[in-house]
MIPA-175897 format. One record per atom (N, C-alpha, C): residue in three letters; chain; atom name; x, z, y. Coordinates in nm, 4 decimals, decimal comma. Atoms other than C-alpha are relative to their C-alpha. Example, Ala and Ser with C-alpha at 12.3 -4.5 7.8 and 13.67 -1.06 7.14 Angstrom:
BEGIN
Ala;A;N;0,0890;0,0000;-0,1190;
Ala;A;CA;1,2300;0,7800;-0,4500;
Ala;A;C;0,0900;0,0000;0,1200;
Ser;A;N;-0,0820;-0,0060;-0,1190;
Ser;A;CA;1,3670;0,7140;-0,1060;
Ser;A;C;-0,0770;0,0730;0,1090;
end
This chain:
BEGIN
Met;A;N;-0,1218;-0,0693;0,0077;
Met;A;CA;0,3294;5,3930;5,3188;
Met;A;C;0,0883;-0,0664;-0,1272;
Asp;A;N;-0,1116;0,0456;0,0894;
Asp;A;CA;0,6322;5,2787;5,1194;
Asp;A;C;0,0069;0,0764;-0,1283;
Lys;A;N;-0,0149;-0,0809;0,1293;
Lys;A;CA;0,6992;5,4128;4,7716;
Lys;A;C;0,1223;0,0750;0,0213;
Gln;A;N;-0,1216;-0,0671;-0,0276;
Gln;A;CA;1,0435;5,4980;4,9181;
Gln;A;C;-0,0154;0,1153;0,0892;
Tyr;A;N;0,0485;-0,1291;-0,1003;
Tyr;A;CA;0,9037;5,7193;5,1867;
Tyr;A;C;-0,0676;0,1237;-0,0689;
Ala;A;N;0,0581;-0,0834;0,1054;
Ala;A;CA;0,6870;5,8782;4,9243;
Ala;A;C;0,0858;0,1043;-0,0789;
Phe;A;N;-0,1131;-0,0717;0,1268;
Phe;A;CA;0,9837;5,9827;4,7012;
Phe;A;C;0,0749;0,0715;0,0732;
Ala;A;N;-0,0731;-0,0930;-0,0590;
Ala;A;CA;1,1629;6,1112;4,9830;
Ala;A;C;-0,0651;0,1272;0,0410;
Val;A;N;0,0774;-0,1262;-0,0186;
Val;A;CA;0,8712;6,3271;5,0965;
Val;A;C;0,0131;0,0916;-0,1143;
Ile;A;N;0,0118;-0,0883;0,1106;
Ile;A;CA;0,8538;6,4571;4,7319;
Ile;A;C;0,1279;0,0858;-0,0351;
Leu;A;N;-0,1412;-0,0652;-0,0004;
Leu;A;CA;1,2499;6,5262;4,7435;
Leu;A;C;0,0064;0,1131;0,0843;
Ile;A;N;-0,0200;-0,0982;-0,0940;
Ile;A;CA;1,2147;6,7264;5,0572;
Ile;A;C;-0,1038;0,1128;-0,0232;
Ile;A;N;0,0904;-0,1094;0,0471;
Ile;A;CA;0,9190;6,9392;4,9222;
Ile;A;C;0,0413;0,0541;-0,1054;
Leu;A;N;-0,0367;-0,0778;0,0976;
Leu;A;CA;1,0795;7,0051;4,6298;
Leu;A;C;0,1363;0,0887;0,0345;
Gly;A;N;-0,1125;-0,0496;-0,0575;
Gly;A;CA;1,4076;7,0906;4,8153;
Gly;A;C;-0,0641;0,1494;0,0757;
Val;A;N;0,0386;-0,1281;-0,0630;
Val;A;CA;1,1805;7,3418;5,0313;
Val;A;C;-0,0401;0,1021;-0,1341;
Gly;A;N;0,0449;-0,0848;0,0970;
Gly;A;CA;1,0362;7,4840;4,7120;
Gly;A;C;0,1328;0,0843;-0,0752;
Leu;A;N;-0,1054;-0,0586;0,0660;
Leu;A;CA;1,3956;7,5510;4,5551;
Leu;A;C;0,0762;0,1087;0,0844;
Ser;A;N;-0,0605;-0,1223;-0,0850;
Ser;A;CA;1,5240;7,6992;4,8625;
Ser;A;C;-0,0655;0,1190;0,0384;
Gln;A;N;0,0817;-0,1218;-0,0286;
Gln;A;CA;1,2186;7,9262;4,9206;
Gln;A;C;-0,0615;0,0705;-0,1272;
Ser;A;N;0,0812;-0,0259;0,1247;
Ser;A;CA;1,1825;8,0219;4,5440;
Ser;A;C;0,0190;0,1455;-0,0027;
Gly;A;N;0,0196;-0,1654;-0,0058;
Gly;A;CA;1,2662;8,4142;4,6437;
Gly;A;C;0,1100;0,0525;-0,1008;
Ser;A;N;-0,0824;-0,0760;0,0693;
Ser;A;CA;1,5382;8,4461;4,3916;
Ser;A;C;0,1453;0,0397;0,0717;
Ser;A;N;-0,1469;-0,0151;-0,0755;
Ser;A;CA;1,8917;8,5499;4,5006;
Ser;A;C;0,0962;-0,0920;-0,0528;
Asn;A;N;-0,1129;0,0866;0,0632;
Asn;A;CA;2,0530;8,2906;4,3025;
Asn;A;C;0,0582;-0,1043;0,1296;
Thr;A;N;-0,0671;0,0859;-0,1271;
Thr;A;CA;2,2850;8,1085;4,5922;
Thr;A;C;-0,0005;-0,1452;-0,0512;
Phe;A;N;0,0002;0,1458;0,0572;
Phe;A;CA;2,3037;7,7915;4,3489;
Phe;A;C;-0,1200;-0,0661;0,0330;
Ser;A;N;0,0925;0,0638;-0,0151;
Ser;A;CA;1,9522;7,7256;4,3831;
Ser;A;C;-0,0569;-0,0245;0,1330;
Thr;A;N;-0,0009;0,0004;-0,1409;
Thr;A;CA;1,9322;7,7934;4,7449;
Thr;A;C;0,0712;-0,1205;0,0606;
Gly;A;N;-0,0947;0,1355;-0,0399;
Gly;A;CA;2,2217;7,5406;4,7923;
Gly;A;C;-0,0638;-0,1280;-0,0370;
Leu;A;N;0,0545;0,1084;0,0362;
Leu;A;CA;2,0624;7,3048;4,5854;
Leu;A;C;-0,1178;-0,0657;0,0651;
Gly;A;N;0,1437;0,0204;-0,0787;
Gly;A;CA;1,7298;7,3330;4,7868;
Gly;A;C;0,0201;-0,0830;0,1031;
Ile;A;N;-0,0568;0,0201;-0,1483;
Ile;A;CA;1,9227;7,2807;5,1228;
Ile;A;C;0,0545;-0,1289;-0,0433;
Gly;A;N;-0,0739;0,1524;-0,0047;
Gly;A;CA;2,1292;6,9680;4,9964;
Gly;A;C;-0,1222;-0,0869;-0,0582;
Ile;A;N;0,1275;0,1012;0,0328;
Ile;A;CA;1,8006;6,7957;4,8237;
Ile;A;C;-0,0865;-0,0478;0,1617;
Ile;A;N;0,0406;0,0077;-0,1385;
Ile;A;CA;1,6298;6,8813;5,1778;
Ile;A;C;0,0920;-0,1198;0,0885;
Ala;A;N;-0,1063;0,0780;-0,0666;
Ala;A;CA;1,9506;6,7122;5,3483;
Ala;A;C;-0,0470;-0,1798;-0,0353;
Met;A;N;0,0048;0,1391;0,0557;
Met;A;CA;1,9345;6,4030;5,1150;
Met;A;C;-0,1383;-0,0748;0,0255;
Gly;A;N;0,1388;0,0755;-0,0346;
Gly;A;CA;1,5659;6,3260;5,1791;
Gly;A;C;-0,0024;-0,0382;0,1201;
Ser;A;N;0,0084;0,0092;-0,1353;
Ser;A;CA;1,5851;6,3770;5,5299;
Ser;A;C;0,0941;-0,1207;0,0448;
Phe;A;N;-0,1037;0,0953;-0,0422;
Phe;A;CA;1,8941;6,1550;5,5576;
Phe;A;C;-0,0844;-0,1305;-0,0512;
Trp;A;N;0,0587;0,0949;0,0493;
Trp;A;CA;1,7166;5,8890;5,3256;
Trp;A;C;-0,1275;-0,0526;0,1156;
Val;A;N;0,1188;0,0429;-0,1156;
Val;A;CA;1,4033;5,8642;5,5865;
Val;A;C;0,0770;-0,0255;0,1272;
Leu;A;N;-0,0886;0,0648;-0,1224;
Leu;A;CA;1,6386;5,8300;5,8744;
Leu;A;C;0,0652;-0,1113;0,0006;
Ile;A;N;-0,0619;0,1458;0,0125;
Ile;A;CA;1,8323;5,5582;5,7157;
Ile;A;C;-0,1292;-0,1241;0,0023;
Arg;A;N;0,1316;0,1130;0,0285;
Arg;A;CA;1,4891;5,3639;5,6391;
Arg;A;C;-0,0576;-0,0186;0,1398;
Leu;A;N;0,0499;-0,0098;-0,1339;
Leu;A;CA;1,3635;5,4612;5,9926;
Leu;A;C;0,1169;-0,1101;0,0932;
Ile;A;N;-0,1134;0,0840;-0,0934;
Ile;A;CA;1,6859;5,3183;6,1524;
Ile;A;C;-0,0138;-0,1612;-0,0415;
Lys;A;N;0,0165;0,1419;0,0370;
Lys;A;CA;1,6554;4,9901;5,9444;
Lys;A;C;-0,1303;-0,0761;0,0437;
Glu;A;N;0,1626;0,0818;-0,0886;
Glu;A;CA;1,2699;4,9233;6,0541;
Glu;A;C;0,0225;-0,0199;0,1445;
Ile;A;N;-0,0163;0,0399;-0,1459;
Ile;A;CA;1,3752;4,9705;6,4067;
Ile;A;C;0,0673;-0,1229;0,0244;
Lys;A;N;-0,0898;0,0958;-0,0085;
Lys;A;CA;1,6618;4,7275;6,3842;
Lys;A;C;-0,0571;-0,1339;-0,0426;
Arg;A;N;0,0756;0,1334;0,0318;
Arg;A;CA;1,4235;4,4661;6,2148;
Arg;A;C;-0,1105;-0,0184;0,0861;
Lys;A;N;0,0610;0,0299;-0,1278;
Lys;A;CA;1,1977;4,4812;6,4947;
Lys;A;C;0,0482;-0,0623;0,1113;
end
């Protein structure tokens, strides 16, 4: 596993934790969803690059 994939998975887990924290703070929820989106986008870009390389 590449270090970048591991970092992206950690970001996604952090985002899930922020969005599911149970607080009614909309900023934390939005931040969590944004972090999940960034991590998912990062993994998607890396996968597309790997597929094009082969």
